[in-house]
C-alpha positions as CSV (number, residue, x, y, z in Angstrom):
1,M,-6.4,-9.3,23.3
2,E,-6.5,-13.1,23.5
3,F,-5.1,-15.4,20.8
4,I,-7.4,-18.3,19.9
5,L,-5.7,-21.3,18.4
6,N,-7.0,-24.2,16.2
7,S,-5.8,-27.7,16.7
8,K,-2.8,-27.6,14.4
9,E,-1.7,-24.2,15.8
10,M,-1.9,-25.5,19.4
11,Q,0.1,-28.6,18.5
12,D,2.7,-26.7,16.7
13,A,3.1,-24.3,19.6
14,D,3.4,-27.2,22.0
15,S,6.0,-28.9,19.8
16,Y,7.9,-25.6,19.5
17,T,8.0,-25.1,23.2
18,I,9.1,-28.7,23.9
19,K,11.9,-28.5,21.4
20,N,13.2,-25.1,22.5
21,F,12.3,-24.4,26.1
22,T,10.4,-27.0,28.2
23,P,10.7,-30.8,28.1
24,S,7.3,-32.5,27.4
25,L,7.2,-34.3,30.8
26,E,7.8,-31.0,32.6
27,L,5.1,-29.2,30.5
28,M,2.6,-32.0,31.3
29,E,3.4,-31.5,35.0
30,K,2.8,-27.7,34.6
31,A,-0.5,-28.3,32.9
32,G,-1.8,-30.8,35.5
33,T,-0.6,-28.6,38.4
34,E,-2.3,-25.4,37.1
35,C,-5.5,-27.3,36.5
36,Y,-5.3,-28.8,40.0
37,K,-5.0,-25.4,41.5
38,V,-8.3,-24.3,39.8
39,I,-10.1,-27.6,40.8
40,L,-9.0,-27.0,44.4
41,T,-11.5,-24.1,44.6
42,Y,-14.4,-26.4,43.8
43,I,-13.7,-29.4,46.0
44,N,-13.3,-30.5,49.6
45,K,-11.7,-33.5,51.3
46,S,-15.0,-35.3,51.7
47,N,-15.6,-35.4,47.9
48,N,-15.3,-38.6,45.9
49,I,-13.5,-37.6,42.7
50,L,-13.4,-39.5,39.4
51,V,-10.6,-38.6,37.0
52,A,-11.4,-40.1,33.5
53,C,-8.2,-40.3,31.5
54,G,-7.3,-41.2,27.9
55,S,-4.0,-42.6,26.7
56,G,-2.7,-39.4,25.1
57,G,-1.4,-36.1,26.5
58,N,-4.7,-35.0,27.8
59,G,-4.9,-38.2,29.8
60,G,-1.4,-37.5,31.1
61,D,-2.6,-34.1,32.4
62,G,-5.4,-35.8,34.2
63,L,-3.0,-38.3,35.8
64,V,-1.0,-35.4,37.2
65,I,-4.1,-34.0,38.6
66,A,-5.1,-37.3,40.2
67,R,-1.6,-37.7,41.8
68,L,-1.7,-34.2,43.2
69,L,-5.1,-34.8,44.6
70,L,-4.0,-38.1,46.3
71,E,-0.8,-36.5,47.7
72,N,-2.8,-33.7,49.2
73,G,-5.4,-35.8,51.1
74,F,-8.2,-36.1,48.5
75,N,-10.0,-39.2,47.4
76,P,-9.5,-39.6,43.6
77,T,-10.3,-42.6,41.5
78,V,-8.8,-43.0,38.0
79,C,-10.5,-44.7,35.1
80,M,-8.5,-45.2,32.0
81,I,-9.7,-45.7,28.5
82,G,-7.5,-46.5,25.5
83,S,-4.2,-48.4,25.1
84,H,-0.7,-47.6,24.0
85,L,-0.1,-44.8,26.4
86,K,2.0,-41.9,25.3
87,N,5.4,-42.0,27.0
88,E,4.8,-39.1,29.3
89,T,1.3,-40.4,30.1
90,K,2.7,-43.8,30.9
91,T,5.2,-42.2,33.3
92,N,2.5,-40.3,35.1
93,F,0.3,-43.4,35.2
94,E,3.2,-45.2,37.0
95,R,3.6,-42.2,39.4
96,Y,0.0,-42.4,40.5
97,K,-0.5,-44.8,43.4
98,G,-4.2,-44.4,44.0
99,K,-7.3,-46.2,43.2
100,I,-7.9,-47.3,39.6
101,I,-11.1,-48.9,38.1
102,Q,-11.1,-50.8,34.8
103,N,-14.4,-49.4,33.5
104,I,-17.3,-47.2,34.6
105,D,-20.2,-49.5,33.5
106,N,-21.1,-50.2,37.1
107,V,-20.6,-46.7,38.4
108,K,-23.9,-45.3,39.8
109,S,-25.0,-41.7,39.1
110,D,-24.3,-40.5,42.6
111,D,-21.0,-42.3,43.3
112,F,-18.8,-39.3,42.6
113,D,-19.1,-35.6,43.6
114,I,-16.6,-34.4,41.0
115,I,-16.0,-35.8,37.5
116,I,-12.9,-34.7,35.7
117,D,-12.8,-35.3,32.0
118,S,-9.2,-35.8,30.7
119,V,-9.9,-38.3,28.0
120,L,-9.4,-36.6,24.6
121,G,-7.5,-33.4,23.8
122,V,-6.9,-31.1,20.9
123,G,-5.4,-33.7,18.6
124,I,-8.6,-35.6,18.0
125,N,-10.5,-34.6,14.8
126,C,-12.1,-37.9,13.5
127,A,-15.2,-39.8,14.4
128,L,-15.0,-41.5,17.8
129,K,-15.1,-45.3,18.1
130,D,-18.1,-46.8,19.8
131,N,-16.2,-47.5,23.1
132,Y,-15.4,-43.8,23.4
133,I,-18.9,-42.7,22.6
134,S,-20.3,-45.1,25.3
135,F,-17.6,-43.9,27.8
136,I,-18.4,-40.2,27.3
137,N,-22.2,-40.8,27.3
138,K,-21.8,-42.7,30.6
139,L,-19.8,-39.8,32.1
140,N,-22.6,-37.4,31.2
141,T,-25.1,-39.5,33.2
142,L,-23.1,-38.9,36.4
143,N,-24.5,-36.3,38.7
144,G,-21.4,-34.6,40.1
145,F,-19.8,-31.3,39.2
146,K,-18.1,-31.9,35.9
147,V,-14.7,-30.4,34.8
148,S,-13.1,-30.7,31.4
149,I,-9.4,-30.4,30.9
150,D,-8.5,-28.2,27.9
151,I,-11.6,-29.0,25.8
152,S,-14.6,-31.3,26.3
153,S,-13.8,-34.8,25.1
154,G,-15.4,-35.4,21.7
155,I,-15.3,-31.9,20.5
156,D,-13.2,-31.0,17.5
157,S,-10.9,-28.3,18.8
158,T,-10.8,-26.5,15.5
159,N,-14.5,-26.3,14.4
160,G,-16.3,-27.3,17.6
161,N,-18.2,-30.1,15.9
162,S,-19.2,-33.2,17.9
163,L,-17.2,-36.2,16.9
164,G,-20.0,-38.6,17.9
165,A,-20.5,-37.7,21.5
166,F,-19.1,-35.0,23.8
167,F,-18.7,-34.4,27.5
168,K,-20.8,-31.7,28.9
169,S,-18.9,-29.8,31.6
170,D,-19.8,-27.3,34.2
171,L,-16.3,-25.9,33.9
172,T,-13.7,-26.2,31.1
173,I,-10.1,-25.3,31.9
174,A,-8.4,-24.3,28.7
175,I,-4.6,-24.9,28.8
176,N,-2.5,-21.9,27.8
177,N,-4.9,-20.7,25.0
178,Y,-8.5,-20.8,24.2
179,K,-9.3,-23.0,21.1
180,T,-11.4,-22.0,18.2
181,G,-13.5,-25.2,18.9
182,H,-14.5,-23.7,22.2
183,Y,-16.6,-21.1,20.4
184,F,-18.3,-22.9,17.4
185,N,-21.1,-25.4,16.9
186,D,-21.3,-28.0,19.7
187,G,-18.2,-26.6,21.3
188,I,-19.9,-23.5,22.7
189,E,-22.6,-25.8,24.2
190,S,-20.1,-28.1,25.8
191,Y,-19.5,-26.0,28.9
192,N,-21.2,-23.6,31.3
193,R,-18.0,-21.8,32.2
194,L,-14.7,-21.5,30.3
195,I,-11.4,-20.3,31.9
196,K,-7.8,-20.5,31.0
197,V,-4.5,-21.3,32.8
198,D,-1.1,-20.3,31.5
199,I,1.6,-23.0,31.4
200,G,4.2,-21.1,29.4
201,I,3.7,-22.5,25.9
202,S,5.4,-20.2,23.4
203,L,3.5,-19.2,20.3
204,L,5.2,-19.1,16.9
205,E,6.6,-15.7,15.9
206,N,5.2,-14.0,12.7
207,H,2.1,-16.2,12.7
208,E,-1.3,-14.5,12.4
209,Y,-3.4,-16.1,15.1
210,T,-7.2,-15.6,15.4
211,K,-7.9,-13.2,18.3
212,T,-10.5,-11.7,20.5
213,L,-10.5,-8.0,21.4
214,N,-11.6,-6.1,24.5
215,L,-12.4,-2.6,25.6
216,V,-8.7,-1.6,25.8
217,D,-8.1,-2.8,22.3
218,F,-10.9,-0.7,20.9
219,C,-10.4,2.5,23.0
220,S,-7.9,3.9,20.5
221,L,-10.8,4.3,18.1
222,F,-12.2,6.9,20.4
223,P,-9.5,9.6,21.1
224,K,-10.3,12.7,23.1
225,R,-12.1,15.1,20.8
226,N,-10.6,18.5,20.2
227,R,-12.5,21.3,21.8
228,N,-12.6,23.2,18.4
229,S,-13.9,20.2,16.5
230,N,-17.2,20.7,14.5
231,K,-19.7,18.5,12.8
232,G,-18.1,19.1,9.4
233,N,-14.8,17.4,10.4
234,N,-16.4,14.5,12.2
235,G,-17.7,12.8,9.1
236,R,-21.0,12.1,7.3
237,V,-22.8,8.8,6.9
238,A,-25.9,7.7,5.1
239,L,-28.3,4.8,5.5
240,I,-30.2,3.5,2.4
241,G,-33.1,1.3,3.2
242,G,-36.7,0.6,4.1
243,C,-39.7,-0.4,2.0
244,K,-43.4,-0.7,2.4
245,L,-43.4,-4.3,3.7
246,T,-40.5,-3.9,6.1
247,P,-40.2,-0.3,7.3
248,G,-39.1,-1.1,10.8
249,A,-35.7,-2.6,9.9
250,L,-34.3,0.8,8.9
251,N,-35.7,2.4,12.0
252,L,-33.7,0.1,14.2
253,S,-30.5,1.0,12.4
254,L,-31.5,4.6,12.6
255,N,-32.3,4.4,16.3
256,A,-28.9,2.8,17.0
257,L,-27.1,5.6,15.2
258,A,-29.1,8.3,17.1
259,A,-28.9,6.7,20.5
260,L,-25.3,5.9,20.8
261,R,-24.0,9.0,19.0
262,G,-21.0,7.3,17.7
263,G,-19.1,10.5,16.8
264,V,-20.3,11.3,13.3
265,G,-21.2,14.8,12.4
266,Y,-24.1,14.2,10.0
267,A,-26.4,11.2,9.5
268,T,-28.6,11.1,6.5
269,V,-31.4,8.6,6.1
270,C,-32.3,7.7,2.5
271,I,-35.8,6.3,2.2
272,P,-38.6,5.7,-0.4
273,S,-40.3,9.0,-1.0
274,S,-43.8,7.5,-0.4
275,L,-42.7,6.4,3.1
276,Y,-41.4,9.8,4.2
277,N,-44.3,10.3,6.7
278,I,-43.4,7.0,8.5
279,Y,-39.9,8.2,9.2
280,A,-40.3,11.9,9.6
281,L,-39.4,13.2,13.1
282,K,-38.5,9.8,14.3
283,N,-35.1,11.1,15.2
284,N,-34.7,14.8,15.0
285,E,-30.9,14.8,14.7
286,N,-31.0,13.1,11.3
287,I,-31.2,14.5,7.8
288,Y,-33.6,12.9,5.3
289,Q,-33.2,12.3,1.7
290,V,-36.2,10.8,-0.2
291,L,-35.5,8.5,-3.1
292,S,-37.6,7.5,-6.1
293,D,-39.7,4.5,-5.5
294,N,-42.3,2.2,-7.0
295,D,-45.1,1.1,-4.7
296,G,-42.9,1.7,-1.6
297,K,-39.7,0.1,-3.0
298,I,-36.6,2.2,-3.9
299,V,-35.7,2.3,-7.5
300,F,-32.3,3.3,-8.9
301,N,-31.9,6.9,-9.9
302,E,-28.3,7.8,-10.7
303,K,-28.7,11.5,-10.0
304,E,-30.1,10.9,-6.5
305,I,-27.5,8.3,-5.5
306,S,-24.7,10.5,-6.8
307,K,-25.5,13.0,-4.1
308,L,-24.2,10.5,-1.6
309,L,-20.8,10.0,-3.2
310,N,-19.0,12.5,-1.0
311,Y,-20.2,10.8,2.2
312,D,-17.6,9.1,4.4
313,A,-19.7,5.9,4.9
314,I,-22.9,4.4,3.5
315,A,-24.9,1.4,4.7
316,I,-27.5,-0.2,2.4
317,G,-29.9,-3.1,2.7
318,M,-31.8,-2.9,6.0
319,G,-35.5,-3.6,5.1
320,I,-35.0,-2.4,1.5
321,G,-36.3,-5.6,-0.2
322,T,-34.5,-7.8,-2.6
323,S,-34.7,-6.4,-6.1
324,E,-32.8,-5.7,-9.3
325,E,-33.1,-1.9,-8.5
326,V,-31.2,-2.4,-5.2
327,Y,-28.6,-4.4,-7.1
328,K,-28.2,-1.5,-9.6
329,I,-27.7,0.9,-6.7
330,I,-25.0,-1.3,-5.2
331,K,-23.4,-1.8,-8.5
332,F,-23.2,2.0,-9.1
333,L,-21.8,2.6,-5.6
334,L,-19.1,-0.1,-6.0
335,A,-18.0,1.5,-9.3
336,N,-18.2,5.2,-8.3
337,Y,-18.0,5.6,-4.5
338,N,-14.7,6.0,-2.6
339,G,-15.7,5.8,1.0
340,N,-16.8,2.9,3.3
341,L,-19.7,0.9,2.0
342,L,-21.6,-1.5,4.4
343,I,-23.9,-3.9,2.7
344,D,-26.3,-5.9,4.8
345,A,-29.6,-7.9,4.7
346,D,-31.5,-7.4,1.4
347,G,-28.5,-5.7,-0.1
348,L,-26.6,-9.0,0.3
349,N,-29.6,-11.0,-0.9
350,S,-29.8,-8.8,-4.0
351,I,-26.2,-9.5,-4.8
352,S,-26.7,-13.2,-4.3
353,K,-29.7,-13.2,-6.6
354,F,-28.5,-11.0,-9.4
355,G,-24.8,-11.7,-9.5
356,I,-21.9,-11.7,-7.0
357,D,-19.4,-10.8,-9.8
358,I,-20.0,-7.1,-9.1
359,L,-17.8,-7.6,-6.0
360,N,-14.8,-8.4,-8.1
361,K,-14.0,-4.7,-8.6
362,H,-14.8,-1.8,-6.3
363,S,-13.4,1.6,-5.7
364,C,-14.7,1.7,-2.1
365,N,-13.9,-0.2,1.0
366,V,-16.6,-2.9,1.2
367,I,-18.0,-4.3,4.5
368,L,-20.4,-7.2,4.3
369,T,-22.4,-8.4,7.4
370,P,-24.2,-11.6,6.4
371,H,-25.6,-14.1,8.8
372,L,-25.0,-17.8,8.0
373,K,-27.9,-18.2,5.5
374,E,-27.0,-15.0,3.7
375,F,-23.4,-16.1,3.5
376,S,-24.4,-19.5,2.2
377,R,-26.3,-17.7,-0.6
378,L,-23.4,-15.4,-1.3
379,S,-20.7,-18.0,-1.2
380,G,-22.6,-21.0,-2.7
381,L,-21.5,-23.1,0.2
382,S,-23.9,-25.2,2.2
383,L,-24.4,-24.5,5.9
384,D,-22.7,-27.8,6.7
385,D,-19.6,-26.7,4.6
386,I,-19.5,-23.4,6.5
387,K,-19.8,-25.0,9.9
388,L,-16.8,-27.3,9.1
389,N,-14.5,-24.3,9.4
390,Y,-16.1,-20.9,9.8
391,I,-12.7,-19.2,9.9
392,D,-11.2,-20.6,6.7
393,V,-14.2,-20.1,4.5
394,A,-14.7,-16.5,5.8
395,K,-11.0,-15.7,5.2
396,A,-11.1,-17.2,1.7
397,F,-14.2,-15.2,0.8
398,A,-12.9,-12.0,2.1
399,N,-9.6,-12.5,0.4
400,K,-11.2,-13.4,-2.9
401,Y,-13.4,-10.3,-3.1
402,H,-11.1,-7.9,-1.1
403,V,-13.8,-7.1,1.4
404,Y,-14.2,-6.8,5.2
405,L,-16.5,-9.6,6.3
406,N,-18.5,-9.9,9.5
407,L,-19.9,-13.4,9.4
408,K,-22.6,-13.1,12.1
409,N,-23.5,-15.9,14.4
410,D,-23.6,-16.5,18.2
411,V,-19.8,-16.0,17.8
412,S,-19.0,-13.8,14.8
413,V,-16.0,-14.1,12.5
414,I,-14.6,-10.7,11.4
415,T,-11.9,-10.8,8.8
416,D,-10.2,-9.0,5.9
417,G,-8.9,-12.2,4.5
418,N,-5.7,-12.2,6.5
419,E,-6.4,-11.1,10.1
420,V,-9.3,-12.8,12.0
421,I,-11.1,-11.4,15.0
422,L,-13.8,-13.4,16.9
423,N,-16.6,-11.5,18.7
424,I,-17.5,-13.8,21.7
425,N,-19.6,-11.5,23.8
426,G,-23.4,-11.2,23.6
427,N,-26.1,-13.7,24.4
428,A,-29.1,-15.6,23.0
429,G,-31.3,-12.5,23.4
430,L,-29.8,-11.3,20.1
431,A,-31.3,-14.3,18.3
432,K,-34.3,-12.3,17.1
433,G,-35.2,-10.3,14.0
434,G,-33.9,-6.8,14.1
435,S,-30.6,-7.4,15.9
436,G,-28.7,-7.3,12.6
437,D,-30.3,-4.0,11.7
438,V,-29.2,-2.5,15.0
439,L,-25.7,-3.8,14.2
440,S,-25.7,-2.0,10.9
441,G,-26.4,1.3,12.6
442,V,-23.8,0.7,15.2
443,T,-21.1,-0.3,12.7
444,L,-22.0,2.6,10.4
445,S,-21.4,5.1,13.2
446,L,-17.8,3.8,13.4
447,L,-17.1,4.0,9.7
448,N,-16.7,7.7,9.4
449,K,-12.9,7.2,9.1
450,K,-10.9,4.8,7.0
451,D,-8.2,3.9,9.5
452,N,-8.2,0.5,11.4
453,L,-11.3,-0.6,9.4
454,L,-11.1,-4.2,10.5
455,Y,-11.1,-3.1,14.2
456,R,-14.0,-0.7,13.5
457,V,-16.1,-3.5,12.0
458,A,-15.2,-5.8,15.0
459,C,-15.9,-2.9,17.4
460,G,-19.5,-2.7,16.0
461,A,-20.0,-6.4,16.8
462,F,-18.5,-5.9,20.2
463,I,-20.7,-3.0,21.0
464,L,-23.9,-4.8,20.0
465,G,-22.9,-7.9,22.0
466,R,-21.9,-6.0,25.1
467,S,-25.1,-3.9,25.0
468,S,-27.1,-7.1,25.0
469,D,-25.1,-8.3,28.1
470,F,-26.0,-5.0,29.8
471,A,-29.6,-5.5,28.7
472,I,-30.2,-9.0,30.2
473,K,-29.4,-7.6,33.6
474,D,-32.8,-5.9,33.3
475,I,-34.6,-8.0,30.6
476,N,-34.5,-11.8,30.3
477,E,-33.1,-13.4,27.1
478,Y,-36.5,-14.5,26.0
479,S,-38.1,-11.0,26.2
480,L,-35.1,-8.9,24.9
481,M,-36.0,-7.2,21.7
482,A,-33.9,-5.3,19.2
483,R,-35.6,-2.0,20.1
484,D,-34.4,-2.4,23.7
485,L,-30.7,-2.4,22.7
486,S,-30.6,1.3,21.9
487,K,-31.0,2.1,25.6
488,Y,-27.9,0.2,26.5
489,L,-25.6,1.1,23.6
490,I,-24.6,4.3,25.3
491,S,-23.4,2.4,28.3
492,V,-20.9,0.6,26.1
493,F,-19.8,3.8,24.5
494,N,-19.3,5.3,28.0
495,E,-16.9,2.4,28.7
496,L,-15.1,2.8,25.4
497,V,-14.6,6.5,25.7
498,G,-13.5,6.2,29.4
499,T,-11.1,3.3,28.8
500,K,-7.4,4.2,28.4
501,A,-4.9,2.2,26.4
502,K,-2.3,0.4,28.3
């Protein structure tokens, strides 16, 4: 588990540590020293090194790095930007006795082998002035190996948006904690590699920080199975989806459920009756239930849907088409079902079109898995509004409707309105139609129980992302297709079942 902090949380933790444990000058020395240790592994004594420093705390960290480089026989050059140096930064500027240049306008692209960006840190969240934009753009033109200290200058450390220009690093060294801005919008494009150094900053007690989870965190969801267990006590799940125009979407969810064998005892696939022949014998392990349809689209029949009310989990929406009939099915399940209900794709679009108010009251646990455009339609927020702060808007929505939300993107936000988990694994190969349908099948396989639901939803995202990471070892990101993922899901399950809690 890793805690991911926004700008204010990081600044509060920094202030708390300075007030109670470590003086600010000593903390700056620690930050610079730990970053210097990392940088040592990338440089040699023949390198010409540029350390670009701002006037704030981030610049002070850079000045510590520059001093340590000089003291240990390296060849650093410092270039400062900004006036009114912070007290600790001024002290470290005075301690540095090496070469200083006034500006970088005349620096040539090959003058430096290493460029260290220590200009702007986590406290910057407003549009940059022109001189900073020009400075950062100039740094980006230099050909050396580029390192950012804490976060790339010009990136908002909360939402990851560019503030006018941003430094593009080969390596970013996060100080003490990763920042939410590392993972969103331009932030995730600002580095090739991201690592972290610990400098002993203490986080506030009783504060719910955003987090990322790993294999160890999820392994408790997969306890050793009793030898006398049977399919009846391992849960039943159902998928409702498919229509004449998009029959493949449900198949992808179905394949995921069959391939990874997530532990459920029964899996029932509910499809339009006229499409039965398309799905029959696709996966021999599954039970089929045909539903009334009109020209290949499911229509609401209370008697038929009522047969599903004793299932542990239901997923609806994959390839089902947007319609008032789908809306009626969801409305009925929300009012009468007591298990775990996952709504995806056209299920979400039907809610957006015919009335989100049905989410105000529900007897079941509701899991929504929208991508950004689906969430925009659901919430009424523009994409720009969402991108200003993914976490806050996701929390507010989940809290308002008392749902579990997986807001899908390159980094997904999973929340119940209080706790927030980021899924940061996966790759660009998932940016194709069908990936979300596979996710629905994966997640449904974990919803056969009601305990730890937020972790179960997050685990579904983790499994999908990790399976794609396995896949691109064999298939390039351009060629990876959703159908390929089923072959790699079992590898992730093998890891989860074999991992032991610490």
